[in-house]
C-alpha positions in Angstrom: 157.9 56.7 102.5 154.1 57.5 102.6 153.8 56.8 98.9 154.9 53.1 99.5 151.8 52.6 101.7 149.3 54.0 99.2 148.9 57.0 101.4 146.2 59.4 100.3 147.1 62.5 98.3 148.7 65.4 100.2 149.4 63.2 103.2 151.7 64.8 105.9 155.2 63.7 106.5 156.5 63.0 110.0 160.2 63.7 110.5 161.6 62.4 113.8 164.6 64.1 115.3 165.3 62.5 118.7 162.2 63.0 120.7 160.9 65.8 118.5 158.6 65.2 115.6 158.2 67.7 112.9 155.0 67.5 110.9 155.5 68.6 107.3 152.4 69.5 105.4 151.4 71.6 102.4 150.2 75.2 102.9 146.6 74.0 102.8 146.7 72.9 106.5 145.9 75.0 109.5 147.7 74.5 112.9 145.9 75.3 116.1 147.6 76.3 119.4 146.6 72.9 120.9 148.8 71.2 118.3 145.9 69.9 116.2 146.4 70.3 112.5 143.7 70.1 109.9 142.8 70.7 106.3 139.2 71.1 104.9 138.6 69.4 101.6 134.9 70.4 101.6 133.1 72.8 104.0 129.6 71.6 104.9 126.5 73.6 105.5 124.4 74.3 108.7 125.4 74.5 112.3 128.4 73.1 114.0 127.8 70.4 116.7 127.4 71.4 120.3 128.0 69.5 123.5 125.3 67.0 124.1 124.4 66.6 120.5 125.1 63.4 118.6 127.3 63.5 115.5 127.2 60.8 112.8 130.3 60.6 110.7 132.5 58.4 108.5 136.2 58.3 109.0 139.3 56.6 107.7 142.2 56.4 110.2 145.9 56.3 109.2 149.1 55.8 111.1 152.1 58.1 110.6 153.3 56.1 107.6 150.0 56.6 105.8 148.8 53.0 106.2 145.0 52.7 106.8 144.3 51.4 110.3 140.5 51.8 110.5 137.6 52.8 108.4 133.9 53.1 108.9 133.4 52.8 105.2 134.8 49.3 105.3 132.7 48.5 108.4 129.6 49.5 106.3 128.2 52.0 108.8 129.1 55.5 110.1 130.1 56.1 113.7 127.8 58.0 116.1 129.1 59.8 119.2 127.7 62.4 121.6 129.8 65.5 121.8 131.2 66.6 125.2 130.9 63.1 126.8 134.6 62.3 126.6 133.7 59.3 124.5 136.0 60.5 121.7 139.8 61.0 121.5 140.2 64.6 122.6 141.9 65.7 119.3 139.2 64.0 117.3 136.4 65.8 119.1 138.3 69.1 118.8 138.7 68.4 115.1 135.0 67.9 114.3 133.6 70.5 116.8 133.7 73.2 114.1 132.8 71.1 111.1 129.4 71.4 109.4 127.2 68.5 108.0 128.5 67.5 104.6 132.0 68.7 105.5 135.2 66.6 104.7 138.4 67.3 106.7 141.7 65.7 107.4 142.6 65.9 111.1 146.2 65.3 112.3 146.1 64.5 116.0 149.3 65.0 118.0 150.1 62.3 120.7 149.1 64.6 123.6 145.5 64.9 122.1 145.4 61.2 121.2 143.9 58.1 122.7 145.1 56.3 125.8 148.0 53.9 125.1 148.2 50.4 126.4 147.4 46.8 125.9 143.6 47.4 125.7 144.0 49.7 122.7 145.6 49.1 119.4 147.8 52.2 119.9 151.1 50.9 121.3 153.1 54.1 121.3 152.6 57.8 121.3 152.3 58.6 117.6 150.5 61.1 115.5 147.2 59.9 114.0 145.6 61.1 110.9 141.8 60.9 110.2 139.9 61.7 107.1 136.4 62.6 108.4 133.1 63.2 106.7 130.5 64.7 109.0 127.1 63.2 107.9 124.7 64.7 110.4 124.0 66.2 113.8 121.1 65.2 116.0 119.7 66.8 119.2 119.5 64.5 122.2 117.2 64.4 125.2 117.2 62.4 128.4 114.0 60.5 129.0 112.9 58.7 132.1 110.4 55.9 132.2 109.9 54.5 135.7 113.3 53.6 137.1 114.8 53.5 133.6 116.6 56.5 132.1 118.3 56.9 128.7 119.2 59.4 126.1 117.4 59.6 122.8 118.9 61.4 119.8 116.9 62.3 116.7 
């Protein structure tokens, strides 16, 4: 089925049996106790991001059938998020927490680590999501206060 949607190479298969879903992958994937599954295509260099730091990354998001649902490459700019601020889907943050700049990884996020579901999101049901992520850079962030105004600057 994944081949029909032009799914990327070595894309996982999701086999539903009742309420259970079995994720079938090649031996190149690692499964964590949390349920997160990932595969490194390229390991970067340097330090992993820490809470409070800003990460800049590109990603392509896929649904279970391998169809692309989102891409920063198509948007023309990478995403930027501060780690540890709950701004990211829990599984996504877990998946990039131990990446290094220049690294490329496929992250398979189980529903329990996924985004909230509902009319305000484009996720209508609890499904696995797959992201191909490229970690571009990590910046340190500092809070600055000017008069009554306060913000966070990352560089």
